[in-house]
C-alpha positions in Angstrom: 45.2 80.5 68.9 42.9 80.0 71.9 42.5 83.0 74.0 43.2 82.0 77.6 43.4 85.0 80.3 44.0 83.6 83.4 44.9 86.4 86.5 48.1 84.8 87.8 49.4 86.4 91.1 52.9 85.5 92.6 52.1 86.7 95.6 49.2 84.3 95.9 50.2 81.0 98.1 49.2 78.6 95.5 52.2 78.5 92.8 51.3 79.6 89.3 51.3 76.4 87.8 48.6 75.9 90.0 46.8 79.0 89.2 46.8 78.1 85.6 45.5 74.7 86.2 42.7 75.7 88.1 41.9 77.8 85.7 41.7 75.9 82.7 40.1 72.8 84.9 37.2 75.4 85.6 37.1 76.2 82.1 36.6 73.1 80.6 34.2 71.9 83.4 31.9 75.1 82.5 31.9 74.0 79.0 33.8 77.5 77.8 36.7 75.5 76.5 35.0 72.6 74.5 36.0 69.0 74.2 38.7 68.3 71.4 39.6 71.8 71.6 43.7 72.1 71.2 45.2 74.3 73.9 47.7 76.5 72.9 51.2 75.1 73.0 53.5 75.6 76.1 55.9 78.2 74.1 52.9 80.1 72.8 51.4 80.2 76.2 54.1 80.5 78.3 55.2 83.7 75.6 51.3 85.2 75.7 51.2 84.9 80.1 54.9 86.0 80.1 55.6 82.9 82.3 58.1 79.9 81.8 57.5 77.1 79.9 58.0 74.7 82.9 55.1 76.1 84.6 52.5 75.8 81.4 54.0 72.3 81.6 53.4 71.9 85.0 49.9 72.8 84.7 49.3 70.8 81.6 50.5 67.6 83.4 48.2 67.5 86.5 45.5 68.4 83.8 46.3 65.1 81.9 46.5 63.1 85.2 43.5 63.9 85.9 42.0 63.5 82.6 40.7 66.6 81.4 43.2 66.9 78.3 45.3 64.5 76.6 48.7 65.7 75.3 49.6 63.7 71.8 53.1 63.5 70.6 54.1 66.2 68.1 50.5 67.2 68.0 49.9 69.0 71.0 47.3 69.1 73.8 43.8 68.3 73.3 40.6 68.4 75.7 39.1 65.3 76.3 35.1 64.7 76.4 34.2 64.2 79.6 30.5 62.3 79.5 29.1 63.0 83.3 28.2 66.9 84.0 30.6 68.2 86.3 28.6 70.4 89.0 31.3 73.3 90.7 31.1 74.0 94.1 33.3 77.2 96.0 34.7 76.1 99.2 34.1 78.4 101.8 36.9 80.4 103.2 38.6 78.4 106.5 38.9 81.5 108.5 35.8 83.1 108.9 32.3 82.7 107.9 31.7 85.9 105.6 28.9 85.9 102.9 31.0 86.0 99.6 29.9 89.8 99.0 30.7 91.2 102.4 34.4 89.7 102.3 37.1 91.8 101.1 40.7 90.2 100.3 43.0 90.1 102.9 45.9 92.9 102.5 47.1 92.5 106.0 47.8 88.8 107.3 48.7 88.7 111.9 49.9 85.3 111.1 51.9 84.0 114.1 53.6 81.2 111.6 55.2 83.9 109.2 58.9 85.1 109.7 60.8 88.5 108.0 61.5 86.6 104.6 63.1 89.8 103.7 66.2 89.8 106.4 66.7 86.0 105.5 70.0 85.6 103.9 69.7 84.4 100.5 73.0 84.7 99.2 74.6 82.6 102.0 72.4 80.6 102.3 72.6 79.4 98.7 76.2 79.6 98.5 76.2 76.7 101.3 73.7 74.8 99.6 76.1 74.7 96.2 79.2 74.2 98.9 77.2 71.2 100.4 76.5 69.3 96.8 80.1 69.7 95.8 81.3 68.7 99.3 80.5 64.8 99.0 78.0 64.9 96.7 77.7 61.0 96.4 77.5 60.5 100.1 74.1 62.8 100.2 72.3 60.5 98.2 72.5 57.9 100.5 70.3 57.8 103.6 72.3 59.0 106.9 72.0 58.4 110.4 68.4 57.8 112.0 68.8 60.6 114.6 70.2 63.2 111.7 74.0 64.2 111.0 76.3 63.9 113.8 78.2 66.8 113.2 75.1 68.9 113.1 73.6 67.6 116.1 77.1 68.4 117.8 76.8 71.8 116.6 73.2 72.2 117.9 74.3 70.4 121.3 77.1 73.4 121.6 74.5 76.0 120.9 71.9 74.6 123.3 74.4 75.0 126.3 76.0 78.4 125.6 72.2 80.0 124.4 69.9 78.1 126.4 71.7 76.4 129.2 71.0 72.5 128.0 72.9 70.4 128.9 73.2 67.3 126.5 75.6 65.1 124.0 74.8 64.4 120.3 74.0 61.0 121.2 70.8 62.5 123.0 69.5 64.8 119.8 67.1 63.4 117.4 66.3 65.7 114.5 63.1 65.4 113.0 60.9 67.1 110.3 59.0 69.6 112.3 57.6 69.5 115.8 54.5 67.6 115.0 56.8 64.8 113.9 58.7 64.5 116.7 55.7 64.7 119.1 54.8 61.7 117.5 58.0 60.2 117.5 57.8 60.9 121.3 54.3 59.5 121.8 55.6 56.2 120.4 58.8 56.5 122.7 56.8 56.9 125.8 54.0 54.4 125.3 50.4 55.5 123.7 49.1 54.0 127.2 50.3 57.0 129.1 48.4 60.1 130.2 50.2 63.2 129.4 48.8 66.6 130.6 48.6 69.3 128.7 48.3 73.5 129.4 45.0 74.5 128.9 45.4 76.4 126.4 48.1 75.0 124.8 48.9 74.3 121.2 46.4 72.8 119.9 48.7 71.0 116.7 50.6 69.2 119.6 47.4 68.2 121.5 46.0 66.7 118.2 49.1 64.7 117.2 48.9 63.1 121.1 45.0 62.7 121.1 45.4 61.1 117.6 47.8 58.5 118.9 45.6 57.5 121.5 46.9 58.9 124.7 44.9 60.2 127.5 45.1 64.1 127.3 44.4 66.0 130.7 43.9 69.8 130.3 45.5 71.2 133.0 44.9 75.0 134.1 47.2 77.8 134.4 47.6 80.5 136.4 50.1 84.0 136.1 53.1 81.4 136.7 52.2 78.9 134.1 50.7 75.4 134.5 49.2 74.3 138.0 51.2 71.2 139.2 49.0 71.0 142.4 46.1 70.3 139.6 49.0 68.3 137.6 49.5 65.8 140.8 45.9 65.4 141.2 45.4 64.3 137.4 47.1 61.0 137.6 49.5 62.2 134.3 52.8 60.1 134.1 53.8 63.2 131.6 53.8 66.6 131.0 53.6 68.8 128.0 54.9 72.6 128.9 56.1 75.8 127.0 57.8 77.4 130.2 60.1 79.6 128.6 56.9 81.5 126.7 53.7 79.9 127.1 51.5 79.1 123.7 49.1 80.9 123.3 49.0 83.3 126.8 52.9 84.4 127.3 53.8 83.9 130.7 57.2 82.9 131.7 57.5 80.2 134.3 59.4 81.5 137.2 62.0 79.3 139.0 60.1 78.5 141.9 57.2 76.6 139.5 60.0 74.8 137.7 61.0 73.7 140.5 58.2 72.2 141.9 57.5 70.7 138.5 60.7 69.3 138.4 60.0 67.5 142.3 57.0 66.1 140.5 58.9 64.4 138.1 61.3 63.2 140.4 58.5 61.9 142.6 56.5 60.3 140.0 59.1 58.7 137.4 57.3 60.9 135.4 58.6 62.8 131.6 58.1 67.1 131.1 58.1 67.9 127.5 59.4 70.9 127.0 58.6 73.0 124.1 60.8 75.8 123.8 59.4 76.8 120.1 60.6 80.5 120.4 63.0 80.7 123.3 65.5 82.8 121.3 63.5 85.7 120.8 62.7 87.5 124.7 62.8 91.7 124.4 62.6 92.1 128.3 65.8 91.0 130.3 67.9 88.0 129.6 66.7 84.8 127.5 65.3 82.5 130.1 67.4 79.4 130.8 65.7 76.2 129.7 63.7 73.9 132.3 66.1 70.9 131.0 69.1 72.7 132.4 67.7 72.7 135.9 67.1 68.7 135.7 69.0 66.5 138.0 66.9 62.8 137.3 67.1 62.9 133.7 63.3 63.7 133.4 63.3 66.1 130.6 62.4 65.9 126.9 63.7 69.6 125.0 62.4 70.1 122.1 63.0 73.2 119.9 62.7 74.4 116.1 64.4 76.4 113.3 61.3 77.2 112.0 60.6 80.6 113.9 64.5 81.9 113.8 65.2 80.5 110.1 62.3 79.9 108.3 59.5 77.5 108.8 59.7 75.8 105.5 63.1 74.3 106.1 61.2 71.6 108.6 64.2 71.2 110.8 63.2 70.5 114.6 65.4 68.5 117.2 64.7 66.8 120.1 67.1 66.1 123.5 66.4 63.1 125.1 66.8 61.8 128.6 69.9 59.6 128.4 67.4 56.4 129.9 65.1 56.7 126.8 68.4 56.9 124.3 69.3 53.5 125.5 66.0 51.7 126.0 62.6 52.9 124.7 63.9 55.1 121.8 65.5 52.5 120.6 63.3 49.7 120.8 60.5 51.6 119.3 61.9 54.2 117.1 65.5 52.8 116.2 64.3 51.3 112.6 62.6 54.6 111.7 64.3 56.5 108.8 65.7 60.2 109.1 62.7 62.1 107.5 65.2 65.5 106.8 67.1 66.3 103.7 70.4 65.4 104.5 71.7 68.5 102.1 69.6 71.0 104.4 71.2 69.3 107.6 74.4 69.8 105.9 74.0 72.9 104.6 72.5 74.1 108.2 75.7 72.5 109.6 78.1 74.7 107.8 75.4 78.2 108.5 76.2 77.3 112.1 79.6 76.3 111.8 80.9 79.5 110.0 79.2 81.8 112.5 76.2 83.0 110.1 73.1 81.6 112.5 74.4 83.4 115.5 74.7 86.5 113.4 71.3 86.3 111.7 69.5 85.6 115.1 71.0 88.6 116.6 70.0 90.4 113.8 66.3 88.9 113.7 65.9 89.9 117.5 66.5 93.3 116.7 64.2 93.2 113.9 61.8 91.6 115.9 62.0 93.2 118.9 61.5 96.5 116.6 58.6 95.7 114.8 56.9 94.5 118.4 57.8 98.0 119.8 55.9 99.6 116.7 53.0 97.2 117.3 52.7 98.0 120.7 53.1 101.5 120.2 50.3 101.8 117.7 47.8 99.6 119.6 48.3 102.5 122.5 48.2 105.3 120.4 45.2 104.0 118.0 43.4 102.3 120.5 44.4 103.2 123.7 42.6 101.7 126.6 40.1 100.1 124.6 42.3 97.2 124.5 44.5 95.1 127.0 47.8 93.5 125.6 48.8 90.0 126.7 52.0 88.3 126.6 54.3 91.0 125.0 57.6 90.3 127.0 59.1 87.6 124.3 57.4 85.8 121.3 56.3 86.8 117.8 52.7 87.1 118.9 50.8 88.9 121.3 47.0 88.3 122.8 44.9 91.3 122.5 41.5 91.8 124.6 39.4 93.9 122.7 36.7 95.6 125.4 33.9 96.7 122.5 31.8 93.4 123.7 32.1 91.7 120.8 32.4 87.7 120.7 35.7 86.5 118.9 33.9 85.2 115.9 32.4 89.1 115.9 35.9 90.6 116.0 37.3 88.3 113.2 34.4 88.7 110.8 34.5 92.9 111.8 38.6 93.1 110.9 37.9 90.0 107.7 35.6 93.2 106.2 38.7 95.8 106.5 40.8 92.8 104.8 42.8 92.3 107.9 43.2 88.5 109.2 43.8 88.1 112.8 43.5 84.6 115.0 41.0 82.9 117.3 42.6 81.6 120.6 39.6 79.7 121.5 41.0 76.8 119.2 43.5 76.3 122.0 41.5 75.6 124.7 40.6 72.0 125.5 36.8 72.5 125.9 34.8 75.1 124.2 33.3 76.3 127.2 37.0 76.8 128.7 37.7 80.0 127.4 35.6 83.1 129.0 37.6 86.1 127.6 37.1 86.8 123.9 41.0 87.0 123.1 42.7 87.6 119.6 46.2 86.3 118.3 48.2 88.8 116.3 51.4 87.7 114.8 54.1 90.1 113.7 57.0 89.0 112.4 55.5 88.6 108.7 54.5 92.2 108.6 56.2 95.2 107.5 55.7 98.7 109.5 53.5 100.2 107.4 51.6 97.2 107.4 51.8 97.1 111.1 50.6 100.6 111.2 47.6 100.1 108.5 46.6 97.0 110.1 45.9 98.4 113.9 44.3 101.3 111.9 42.2 99.0 110.2 41.6 96.9 113.3 40.1 100.2 115.1 38.0 101.3 112.2 36.7 97.5 112.3 36.1 97.7 116.0 35.1 101.0 117.2 34.1 103.0 114.3 30.4 103.2 113.8 
């Protein structure tokens, strides 16, 4: 049998079949596996590599689809002859421009997009998923309501009222596959000709959606209370995107006086406020801040939230609460024919998860978990780095910003950390223009790290930045 010795690692982001496919493809391109060579059978290769036959089959199917091999019935898989020479080019790493010989593999990743997967109630979710299938399996095969399952929207409306002070009905809620999809939907609903004010710095993925839709995006500066309303008024914007409960990425909370000032602007100018409450469930000092939408008396706030931070990112279930006037006019006119993009199976499973009380219990558990992780992170920073760093935005959320006082630029801080096997993230990408950021902050997420990883990571960062 042809000896194939790929290094397959279940811890990598790429699934095993993709790792195997890439390995075989490269061997064919290099000529290590010559044309017309017969590849091992699925059963033998699976046994040899201690993986499933389905994994091998998926790799072979992909290779055949790209023309590298040919699978003949009852004969096996054979390498096809590729006449043109294939030139291999290794892609550079996206997160840092380090030479290959200087770069260590990342051991600890301070990503703000990860959650603690160890605490996820797998057995409960699995049981409810199976229960969903047997509940009414024929109906789930068909397209559901364009705005999402009615019973789930009712549960979300009840939850938002009790936890965030949001006042709405199920008819105002639109479920979507992630925040970016909802922002695209809102840009269509509001109209591409709108001028939208945007926090500077602010969430770059949302800004990108508005810009790609052709909307005029106007950067609005921040102060200690959040977005500057005076600057917003002068901008001529007729809509604004904000994150008032935990400004992303800086982390300040918008006080009541600024919220009322913003609502007054919206009422006076007939404008809309898009309130993104992306991680409003996680506050570590004081009580959760009520949503801006609950203060709105003029039907001018569009409230959005997500289950990505509190449950799991891959679920891709987010929601928007539309003002009454948009539900009955612009949304119906421009988006009424769009199909619902979220699986009905996932929607119904989430419905049961919330209805039976699992959601509230899980949320309470995760608040405690993340509060402890953040406290550990802050303690490590104080103990190990002391006055060499300043922490920004530590009162809520699943990330902090760090100002490092060693004279390094943002890029140099990231490069030095990478050499120690630690990935941290820039904040410059969140600014409207490159010259808007005068202070080199870096972003550290902590939700997806264990206690030991947090301790080791901060110790490694100290070595990277301060030990010469």
